[in-house]
OpenMM code with the backbone's topology and positions (N, CA, C; nanometers):
from openmm import Vec3, app, unit

residues = "MET ARG THR LEU ILE ILE LEU ALA ALA LEU GLY ALA SER LEU CYS LEU SER ALA CYS ASN THR ILE SER GLY ALA GLY LYS ASP VAL SER SER ALA GLY HIS ALA VAL THR ASP THR ALA ASN ASP ALA LYS PRO HIS".split()
positions = [
    Vec3(-6.1513, 0.6266, -11.2812),
    Vec3(-6.1039, 0.7055, -11.1691),
    Vec3(-6.2125, 0.8025, -11.1223),
    Vec3(-6.2806, 0.8642, -11.2165),
    Vec3(-6.3855, 0.9605, -11.1823),
    Vec3(-6.5004, 0.8901, -11.1082),
    Vec3(-6.5337, 0.7706, -11.1513),
    Vec3(-6.6411, 0.6946, -11.0876),
    Vec3(-6.6045, 0.6620, -10.9426),
    Vec3(-6.4783, 0.6285, -10.9199),
    Vec3(-6.4327, 0.5969, -10.7850),
    Vec3(-6.4458, 0.7182, -10.6923),
    Vec3(-6.4111, 0.8349, -10.7429),
    Vec3(-6.4222, 0.9581, -10.6629),
    Vec3(-6.5683, 0.9880, -10.6317),
    Vec3(-6.6551, 0.9705, -10.7294),
    Vec3(-6.7982, 0.9947, -10.7085),
    Vec3(-6.8539, 0.8974, -10.6054),
    Vec3(-6.8176, 0.7707, -10.6149),
    Vec3(-6.8640, 0.6712, -10.5186),
    Vec3(-6.8113, 0.6998, -10.3782),
    Vec3(-6.6873, 0.7430, -10.3678),
    Vec3(-6.6298, 0.7754, -10.2372),
    Vec3(-6.7026, 0.8951, -10.1749),
    Vec3(-6.7316, 0.9960, -10.2557),
    Vec3(-6.8037, 1.1136, -10.2056),
    Vec3(-6.9449, 1.0755, -10.1629),
    Vec3(-7.0095, 0.9911, -10.2393),
    Vec3(-7.1440, 0.9452, -10.2048),
    Vec3(-7.1415, 0.8644, -10.0747),
    Vec3(-7.0460, 0.7778, -10.0604),
    Vec3(-7.0332, 0.6977, -9.9383),
    Vec3(-7.0073, 0.7851, -9.8165),
    Vec3(-6.9220, 0.8850, -9.8321),
    Vec3(-6.8928, 0.9757, -9.7204),
    Vec3(-7.0167, 1.0540, -9.6794),
    Vec3(-7.0939, 1.1001, -9.7771),
    Vec3(-7.2145, 1.1767, -9.7435),
    Vec3(-7.3184, 1.0885, -9.6749),
    Vec3(-7.3290, 0.9629, -9.7155),
    Vec3(-7.4226, 0.8716, -9.6495),
    Vec3(-7.3802, 0.8445, -9.5059),
    Vec3(-7.2517, 0.8294, -9.4828),
    Vec3(-7.2021, 0.8057, -9.3462),
    Vec3(-7.2301, 0.9259, -9.2568),
    Vec3(-7.2087, 1.0452, -9.3089),
    Vec3(-7.2328, 1.1650, -9.2280),
    Vec3(-7.3804, 1.1804, -9.1953),
    Vec3(-7.4669, 1.1532, -9.2905),
    Vec3(-7.6099, 1.1672, -9.2633),
    Vec3(-7.6566, 1.0597, -9.1659),
    Vec3(-7.5986, 0.9419, -9.1719),
    Vec3(-7.6346, 0.8354, -9.0779),
    Vec3(-7.5924, 0.8734, -8.9366),
    Vec3(-7.4760, 0.9356, -8.9233),
    Vec3(-7.4301, 0.9780, -8.7901),
    Vec3(-7.5251, 1.0816, -8.7318),
    Vec3(-7.5708, 1.1750, -8.8130),
    Vec3(-7.6647, 1.2764, -8.7651),
    Vec3(-7.7961, 1.2127, -8.7241),
    Vec3(-7.8418, 1.1151, -8.7992),
    Vec3(-7.9678, 1.0476, -8.7674),
    Vec3(-7.9564, 0.9731, -8.6359),
    Vec3(-7.8475, 0.9018, -8.6160),
    Vec3(-7.8269, 0.8255, -8.4930),
    Vec3(-7.8142, 0.9201, -8.3744),
    Vec3(-7.7463, 1.0317, -8.3952),
    Vec3(-7.7326, 1.1305, -8.2883),
    Vec3(-7.8685, 1.1871, -8.2492),
    Vec3(-7.9508, 1.2176, -8.3474),
    Vec3(-8.0852, 1.2685, -8.3191),
    Vec3(-8.1705, 1.1668, -8.2470),
    Vec3(-8.1589, 1.0428, -8.2866),
    Vec3(-8.2356, 0.9363, -8.2208),
    Vec3(-8.1902, 0.9206, -8.0764),
    Vec3(-8.0620, 0.9314, -8.0529),
    Vec3(-8.0100, 0.9222, -7.9170),
    Vec3(-8.0632, 1.0339, -7.8287),
    Vec3(-8.0717, 1.1535, -7.8841),
    Vec3(-8.1258, 1.2667, -7.8076),
    Vec3(-8.2736, 1.2447, -7.7771),
    Vec3(-8.3484, 1.1897, -7.8723),
    Vec3(-8.4903, 1.1621, -7.8496),
    Vec3(-8.5095, 1.0594, -7.7390),
    Vec3(-8.4308, 0.9540, -7.7410),
    Vec3(-8.4405, 0.8490, -7.6391),
    Vec3(-8.4022, 0.9063, -7.5030),
    Vec3(-8.3008, 0.9886, -7.5001),
    Vec3(-8.2583, 1.0507, -7.3756),
    Vec3(-8.3678, 1.1398, -7.3186),
    Vec3(-8.4328, 1.2172, -7.4038),
    Vec3(-8.5422, 1.3038, -7.3590),
    Vec3(-8.6566, 1.2216, -7.3014),
    Vec3(-8.6886, 1.1116, -7.3669),
    Vec3(-8.7961, 1.0245, -7.3178),
    Vec3(-8.7575, 0.9655, -7.1822),
    Vec3(-8.6332, 0.9270, -7.1664),
    Vec3(-8.5864, 0.8721, -7.0396),
    Vec3(-8.5960, 0.9735, -6.9274),
    Vec3(-8.5597, 1.0985, -6.9566),
    Vec3(-8.5706, 1.2035, -6.8556),
    Vec3(-8.7162, 1.2273, -6.8171),
    Vec3(-8.8060, 1.2232, -6.9134),
    Vec3(-8.9480, 1.2431, -6.8852),
    Vec3(-9.0016, 1.1326, -6.7953),
    Vec3(-8.9628, 1.0094, -6.8226),
    Vec3(-9.0077, 0.8966, -6.7395),
    Vec3(-8.9522, 0.9101, -6.5980),
    Vec3(-8.8259, 0.9463, -6.5872),
    Vec3(-8.7637, 0.9641, -6.4556),
    Vec3(-8.8329, 1.0750, -6.3769),
    Vec3(-8.8602, 1.1865, -6.4423),
    Vec3(-8.9277, 1.2976, -6.3748),
    Vec3(-9.0673, 1.2581, -6.3279),
    Vec3(-9.1391, 1.1850, -6.4120),
    Vec3(-9.2738, 1.1406, -6.3763),
    Vec3(-9.2689, 1.0439, -6.2584),
    Vec3(-9.1733, 0.9538, -6.2583),
    Vec3(-9.1591, 0.8577, -6.1482),
    Vec3(-9.1258, 0.9308, -6.0182),
    Vec3(-9.0385, 1.0290, -6.0263),
    Vec3(-9.0028, 1.1049, -5.9064),
    Vec3(-9.1229, 1.1850, -5.8537),
    Vec3(-9.2045, 1.2380, -5.9434),
    Vec3(-9.3242, 1.3117, -5.9023),
    Vec3(-9.4274, 1.2200, -5.8374),
    Vec3(-9.4309, 1.0939, -5.8773),
    Vec3(-9.5308, 0.9999, -5.8260),
    Vec3(-9.4926, 0.9418, -5.6909),
    Vec3(-9.3667, 0.9569, -5.6496),
    Vec3(-9.3217, 0.9043, -5.5218),
    Vec3(-9.3883, 0.9818, -5.4084),
    Vec3(-9.4283, 0.9094, -5.3057),
    Vec3(-9.4800, 0.9813, -5.1884),
    Vec3(-9.3656, 1.0515, -5.1158),
    Vec3(-9.3903, 1.1717, -5.0721),
    Vec3(-9.2837, 1.2489, -5.0061),
    Vec3(-9.2918, 1.2377, -4.8585),
] * unit.nanometer
topology = app.Topology()
chain = topology.addChain("A")
for resn in residues:
    res = topology.addResidue(resn, chain)
    for name in ("N", "CA", "C"):
        topology.addAtom(name, app.Element.getBySymbol(name[0]), res)
């Protein structure tokens, strides 16, 4: 029973850390997309 609780706690902590990692990666990709969009808009002739 104790082993099951330890494994469940370990699994939950891994899931939470994975969610944070994916969230951070999403923010990085979004920032890169905004930078590309801004650069493209600056390069357009007005």
